C-alpha positions in Angstrom: -0.3 0.3 0.2 1.5 3.3 -1.3 1.5 6.6 1.1 -1.2 8.3 -0.7 -3.9 5.2 -0.5 -2.5 5.8 3.3 -3.4 9.1 3.2 -6.7 9.0 1.4 -8.5 5.9 3.7 -7.5 8.2 6.9 -8.9 11.0 5.6 -12.2 9.3 4.4 -12.2 7.2 7.9 -11.4 11.1 9.9 -14.8 12.2 7.8 -16.7 9.3 7.9 -16.4 9.9 11.7 -16.6 14.0 11.4 -19.8 13.1 9.5 -21.4 11.3 12.6 -20.3 13.8 15.0 -22.0 16.6 13.7 -25.4 17.4 15.4 -26.4 20.1 13.1 -28.4 18.9 9.3 -27.6 22.0 7.5 -23.8 20.9 8.7 -23.8 17.4 8.0 -25.4 17.7 4.2 -22.1 19.9 3.9 -19.6 17.9 6.1 -21.1 14.6 4.1 -20.5 16.2 0.9 -17.6 16.4 1.5 -17.1 12.0 3.0 -18.6 11.7 -1.1 -16.2 13.9 -2.2 -13.4 12.5 -0.5 -15.1 8.9 -1.3 -14.6 10.0 -4.7 -10.7 11.0 -4.3 -10.0 7.2 -2.4 -11.6 5.1 -5.9 -10.0 7.4 -8.1 -6.0 6.3 -6.1 -7.1 3.2 -5.6 -7.7 2.7 -9.8 -11.1 3.0 -10.4 -12.2 6.7 -12.2 -16.0 5.4 -13.3 -16.4 5.0 -9.5 -14.8 8.1 -8.8 -16.8 10.3 -11.3 -20.3 8.5 -10.5 -19.3 8.9 -6.8 -18.5 12.9 -7.6 -22.2 12.6 -9.7 -24.3 11.0 -6.6 -22.2 11.4 -3.8 -20.6 15.5 -3.6 -23.5 17.1 -6.0 -26.9 15.3 -5.9 -27.1 13.9 -2.3 -26.4 17.0 -0.4 -28.8 19.2 -3.2 -31.2 17.1 -2.5 -30.6 17.4 1.2 -31.2 21.0 1.1 -33.9 21.6 -0.1 -35.3 18.6 1.7 -34.6 20.7 5.0 -35.4 24.1 3.7 -38.8 22.5 2.8 -39.0 21.5 5.9 -38.2 24.8 7.5 -40.8 27.0 5.0 -43.6 24.3 6.4 -41.9 24.3 10.8 -42.2 28.8 9.4 -45.6 28.3 7.9 -47.7 25.9 11.1 -46.4 28.0 13.5 -47.7 31.5 11.8 -51.5 32.1 12.9 
């Protein structure tokens, strides 16, 4: 195992821990997007560029955007419900 592979594995492990320890939903989605980017780097380092490209599209862009839109809609509904 090369130094670059070990560093990528440690970065993914650290970021995965950060995702779990983050309590605010908005921040957690942002950290999850960064985690997806690190996973893409990990896949690229382990010579799987096709999987890395898929991970960038899905894990770094699509899922965090959908989660942020869902959080925004939930907050809007909660504000409407709280208003008399």
